[in-house]
C-alpha positions in Angstrom: -50.5 31.2 -38.4 -49.8 34.1 -36.1 -47.2 33.8 -33.3 -47.1 36.4 -30.6 -43.4 36.7 -30.1 -42.6 36.9 -26.4 -38.9 36.0 -26.3 -36.1 37.4 -28.5 -32.4 36.6 -29.1 -30.4 38.9 -31.3 -27.2 37.7 -32.9 -24.6 39.9 -34.5 -22.4 38.5 -37.3 -18.9 40.0 -37.4 -16.5 39.5 -40.2 -15.8 40.6 -43.8 -18.2 38.9 -46.2 -20.2 37.2 -43.4 -23.9 37.4 -44.1 -27.2 35.9 -43.1 -30.6 35.7 -44.9 -33.9 34.2 -43.8 -36.2 32.6 -46.3 -39.6 30.7 -46.4 -41.2 33.0 -43.9 -38.6 32.6 -41.3 -38.4 28.8 -41.6 -34.9 28.6 -43.2 -31.7 30.5 -42.3 -28.8 30.7 -44.7 -25.4 31.8 -43.4 -22.3 32.8 -45.3 -19.4 32.4 -42.8 -16.3 32.1 -44.9 -16.6 28.4 -45.5 -16.6 26.9 -49.0 -20.3 26.3 -48.7 -23.4 28.2 -47.4 -24.5 26.9 -44.0 -28.2 26.0 -44.1 -30.3 25.8 -40.9 -33.9 24.6 -40.6 -35.7 26.7 -37.9 -37.7 24.6 -35.3 -41.6 25.0 -35.3 -41.8 27.3 -32.2 -39.2 29.7 -33.5 -39.1 32.4 -36.2 -36.1 34.1 -37.7 -35.7 37.6 -39.1 -32.7 39.3 -40.6 -32.9 43.1 -40.2 -29.5 43.7 -41.8 -27.2 41.1 -43.4 -25.3 41.0 -40.1 -28.1 41.1 -37.5 -30.3 38.0 -36.9 -33.3 37.9 -34.6 -34.6 34.6 -33.2 -38.0 35.0 -31.7 -40.8 32.8 -30.4 -43.2 31.9 -27.5 -41.0 29.2 -26.0 -37.9 30.7 -24.3 -35.9 27.4 -24.2 -36.4 26.7 -27.9 -35.5 30.2 -28.9 -32.3 30.2 -26.8 -31.4 26.7 -28.0 -31.7 27.7 -31.7 -29.8 30.9 -31.1 -27.0 28.8 -29.5 -27.0 26.4 -32.4 -26.7 29.3 -34.9 -23.8 30.7 -32.7 -22.0 27.3 -32.7 -21.6 27.5 -36.5 -18.9 30.1 -36.0 -18.2 31.0 -32.3 -16.5 34.3 -31.6 -12.8 34.2 -32.1 -10.6 35.8 -29.3 -7.8 37.1 -31.5 -9.7 39.0 -34.2 -13.2 39.1 -32.7 -14.8 37.6 -35.7 -17.7 35.1 -35.6 -21.3 35.1 -34.4 -22.0 36.7 -31.0 -25.0 37.7 -29.0 -25.8 41.4 -29.4 -25.0 42.3 -25.8 -21.9 40.0 -25.7 -18.4 41.5 -25.3 -15.5 39.5 -26.6 -12.3 40.2 -24.8 -9.5 40.2 -27.3 -6.2 38.4 -26.6 -2.9 40.0 -27.7 -1.2 38.2 -30.5 2.4 37.3 -30.7 4.8 40.0 -29.8 7.7 40.6 -32.1 11.0 41.5 -30.5 
């Protein structure tokens, strides 16, 4: 089955040891995000997933809302953290870092 990909969402995974891999022809996504287990996500029918590098994930498909919804559900597994900047963020997203505690 060939899908002409119209819509794309790129996600960047930031963090030491954080990785993603796609299997079963873009139908399963496995994420290593520092938890004790690997996060396993089933991709909806109208969406395909590709991993160009272990830290770049591409969600693509012909239905914009489903592509965006799946990208948001991937991002919700580990949202960007404001103190260190780690987590899953969109490729064009900028996380404004907060200053930590100041020592006297």
